[in-house]
C-alpha positions in Angstrom: -9.4 0.9 -27.9 -9.9 4.5 -28.5 -11.2 5.2 -25.2 -8.7 2.8 -23.0 -5.8 5.4 -25.0 -7.7 8.2 -24.2 -8.2 7.3 -20.7 -4.7 6.0 -20.5 -3.3 10.0 -20.5 -5.3 10.8 -17.9 -5.0 14.8 -19.0 -2.2 16.6 -18.0 0.1 15.9 -14.8 -1.9 17.0 -11.8 -0.4 20.4 -10.3 0.8 18.9 -7.0 4.6 19.1 -5.9 6.3 16.0 -5.9 8.6 14.7 -3.5 12.3 16.6 -4.6 14.6 13.4 -3.9 14.3 9.7 -3.1 16.8 7.2 -1.0 18.4 4.9 -3.3 18.3 0.9 -2.6 21.4 -0.9 -1.8 20.7 -2.7 -5.6 23.1 -5.9 -5.5 23.2 -5.8 -1.9 19.7 -6.0 -1.2 19.4 -9.7 -1.0 22.2 -9.9 1.6 20.8 -7.5 3.8 17.4 -9.0 3.8 19.3 -12.3 4.5 20.3 -11.3 7.6 17.0 -11.5 9.1 15.4 -14.6 8.6 11.5 -14.5 7.4 9.9 -16.5 9.8 11.3 -14.0 12.5 10.1 -11.3 10.9 6.6 -12.3 10.6 6.9 -13.6 14.2 7.7 -9.9 15.2 5.3 -8.5 12.9 2.5 -10.5 14.0 3.3 -9.5 17.8 3.7 -5.8 16.5 0.4 -6.1 15.1 -1.2 -7.1 18.0 0.2 -4.4 19.8 -0.9 -2.0 17.5 -4.7 -3.4 17.9 -4.6 -3.9 21.7 -3.3 -0.3 22.2 -5.5 1.2 19.8 -8.5 -0.8 21.3 -7.3 0.8 24.9 -7.7 4.5 24.0 -11.0 3.6 21.9 -9.4 4.2 18.8 -10.0 0.6 16.9 -12.7 0.3 14.7 -14.9 -3.3 15.2 -14.8 -5.4 12.7 -18.4 -4.5 12.5 -17.3 -1.3 10.8 -18.2 -0.5 7.0 -14.8 0.4 6.9 -13.1 -2.8 8.0 -15.6 -4.7 6.3 -14.8 -2.6 2.8 -11.0 -3.5 3.3 -11.3 -6.9 4.2 -13.5 -7.6 1.2 -10.6 -5.5 -1.2 -8.0 -8.2 0.3 -9.8 -11.0 0.0 -10.2 -10.2 -3.8 -6.3 -9.4 -3.8 -4.7 -12.4 -1.7 -5.4 -14.8 -4.1 -2.9 -13.3 -6.8 -0.4 -12.6 -4.4 1.5 -15.9 -3.9 2.9 -15.9 -7.3 5.2 -13.3 -6.5 6.1 -15.0 -3.0 5.4 -18.3 -2.2 5.5 -17.5 1.5 2.1 -16.2 1.1 0.5 -19.1 1.4 1.3 -19.5 5.2 0.1 -15.8 5.5 -2.9 -15.3 8.0 -4.3 -11.7 6.5 -5.6 -9.6 9.4 -6.8 -5.9 9.0 -7.1 -3.3 11.6 -8.5 0.2 11.1 -7.0 2.8 13.6 -9.6 6.4 14.5 -7.1 8.9 13.3 -6.9 11.9 11.1 -3.7 10.9 9.9 -3.5 9.8 6.1 -1.4 6.1 6.3 -1.7 2.6 5.4 0.7 -0.2 5.7 1.3 -4.1 5.0 3.5 -5.5 7.6 5.3 -8.8 6.7 3.1 -11.8 7.2 0.0 -9.7 5.7 -0.9 -7.9 8.8 -2.6 -4.7 7.3 -2.8 -1.5 9.4 -5.0 1.6 7.7 -5.4 4.8 9.5 -9.2 6.3 9.1 -8.0 9.4 7.6 -6.9 7.8 4.4 -10.6 6.5 4.2 -12.3 9.8 5.2 -10.5 12.4 4.2 -9.1 11.5 0.7 -12.2 9.8 -0.1 -10.7 7.0 -2.0 -13.3 4.7 -4.7 -13.0 1.1 -4.9 -10.8 0.8 -7.7 -8.6 3.6 -5.8 -8.5 1.5 -2.5 -7.9 -1.4 -4.2 -4.8 -0.4 -6.3 -3.3 1.1 -3.0 -3.6 -2.1 -1.1 -2.2 -4.1 -3.8 0.8 -1.5 -3.8 1.1 -1.8 0.2 0.4 -5.7 0.0 3.7 -5.7 -3.0 6.2 -3.6 -0.5 5.4 -6.8 1.9 6.0 -9.1 -1.0 9.4 -8.0 -2.0 10.5 -7.6 1.9 11.4 -4.3 1.1 10.7 -3.6 5.0 12.9 -6.7 6.0 15.7 -5.2 3.6 16.0 -2.1 5.1 15.9 -3.3 8.8 18.6 -5.8 7.4 20.4 -2.5 6.3 20.1 -1.4 10.2 21.4 -4.9 11.4 24.9 -4.6 9.0 25.4 -1.0 10.6 24.6 -2.2 14.1 26.7 -5.7 14.1 27.8 -6.4 17.6 24.7 -5.0 19.1 23.6 -8.2 20.1 20.0 -8.5 19.0 17.7 -7.1 16.2 16.1 -4.2 17.0 12.2 -3.9 17.7 10.6 -3.9 14.0 9.2 -0.7 14.2 9.9 0.6 17.9 6.3 0.7 18.6 5.2 3.2 20.9 3.0 2.5 23.8 -0.3 3.5 22.5 -2.1 3.7 26.1 0.3 6.9 26.8 1.0 8.0 23.5 -2.4 7.7 21.3 -1.4 6.3 17.9 2.2 6.6 17.7 3.8 3.5 16.3 7.5 4.4 16.5 9.7 6.7 14.8 11.5 3.8 12.6 8.1 3.1 11.0 7.2 7.0 10.3 10.3 7.7 9.4 10.8 4.6 7.1 11.1 6.2 3.1 10.7 4.2 0.5 13.1 4.6 -2.2 12.5 5.0 -6.3 13.2 1.1 -6.9 11.1 0.1 -4.4 8.3 2.4 -5.4 8.7 0.9 -8.8 9.0 -2.7 -7.7 5.4 -2.0 -5.7 4.0 -0.1 -8.6 4.4 -3.0 -11.0 3.7 -5.7 -8.8 0.8 -4.1 -7.3 -1.0 -3.5 -10.4 -0.4 -6.9 -11.7 -2.1 -8.1 -8.4 -4.9 -5.6 -8.5 -5.7 -5.6 -12.2 -5.9 -9.6 -11.6 -8.3 -9.0 -8.7 -10.6 -6.2 -11.1 -9.7 -3.4 -9.7 -9.4 -1.0 -12.3 -5.7 -0.1 -13.1 -6.6 3.5 -14.3 -7.0 4.4 -10.5 -3.0 4.3 -9.8 -3.2 8.1 -11.5 -6.2 9.5 -9.9 -4.9 7.8 -6.3 -1.6 9.0 -6.2 -2.8 12.8 -7.2 -5.4 12.8 -4.6 -2.7 11.6 -2.2 -0.1 14.3 -3.5 -2.9 17.0 -2.9 -3.7 15.9 0.4 0.0 15.5 2.1 1.9 17.6 0.1 2.0 20.2 3.3 3.8 17.2 5.3 7.1 16.8 4.5 8.2 14.8 7.2 5.3 12.2 7.5 3.1 12.9 4.1 2.3 9.7 2.4 3.8 11.1 -1.2 7.4 11.7 1.3 7.2 7.9 2.3 6.4 7.0 -1.0 8.4 9.2 -3.1 6.3 10.2 -6.3 7.2 12.1 -9.1 6.6 13.3 -12.7 8.7 10.6 -13.7 7.0 7.9 -11.8 3.3 8.9 -12.6 4.2 8.8 -15.9 6.0 5.4 -15.8 2.3 4.5 -14.4 1.0 5.6 -17.6 3.3 3.8 -19.9 2.1 0.4 -18.2 -1.2 1.4 -18.1 -2.1 -0.8 -21.4 -0.8 -4.0 -20.3 -2.6 -3.9 -17.1 -6.0 -2.6 -18.5 -5.2 -6.3 -20.5 -5.4 -7.9 -17.3 -8.4 -5.6 -16.0 -10.2 -6.2 -18.9 -10.1 -10.3 -18.8 -10.5 -10.2 -15.1 -14.0 -8.1 -15.2 -15.1 -10.1 -18.6 -14.6 -7.5 -21.1 -12.3 -6.0 -23.6 -10.1 -3.3 -23.4 -11.9 -1.6 -26.2 -15.5 -1.9 -24.4 -14.1 -0.4 -21.1 -15.9 2.3 -19.7 -14.1 5.4 -19.5 -12.5 6.2 -16.5 -13.3 9.7 -14.9 -10.1 11.8 -14.5 -11.0 12.9 -11.2 -11.8 9.6 -10.1 -14.9 10.2 -8.7 -18.1 8.9 -9.3 -17.2 5.4 -10.1 -19.9 3.0 -9.1 -19.1 1.2 -5.7 -17.8 -2.5 -6.4 -17.0 -3.5 -2.7 -19.5 -2.7 -0.3 -20.9 -3.9 3.4 -23.3 -6.0 1.4 -20.6 -7.4 -0.8 -18.3 -7.7 -4.0 -20.2 -7.6 -7.3 -16.9 -8.6 -8.7 
């Protein structure tokens, strides 16, 4: 257990700035807002939106093909995570998982309702996530979809626009042909609240740990994202997903429970798990274009 304890601490908090503030969700009103938009309707709109993103990116030659190693790596990680998502939302059984990787320097990833995952290649090429970090981040984004945070937020918008006559376009997708890689103000400006992030951290860690991704990677993951996106206070990843010292500490506090799930998934005991490098580097690749060794 000594190794796990030393790794759980993950050293002192990284010297990176954090989001100065975060929106608070509407709490008990969340379910009411979600119910304003039926899940099947939102899933259908999300599928249409995803298809438009794919078509638009392909039109301007900014979509990686299914044979690209980036796409293969993501698909394999999602295949590992998906079986553990249904316990959190029965509707997952009907989701048709798809992934698109858009050529862009932007550091961005999101999971649309219905299991449609969009990744901007800057996240993979610039941040250099190891496989555990990628799995943890995918679990986090999937958790946002499982808990229907987007549906709730759009329901809030709908409640404010009662009488308009129709539900607004899901994310206000821009024409990628006319404005390459523009995916609309609503998504770009959608900032999750503290409660949203806590839910996504808890559920995402459960999913990714059971799938065999080391939960200790969450600390190095978010520290890397903070370092890479701290300068962009409007659309930076850590401002869209508020990352504070308190959130970091909460992640560390939950590590013992998640380490037990991870150890079971990889056929070890917590005490025999190897040390996790504080930098997140030098991890053995477990998801590759040739397949998974899990």
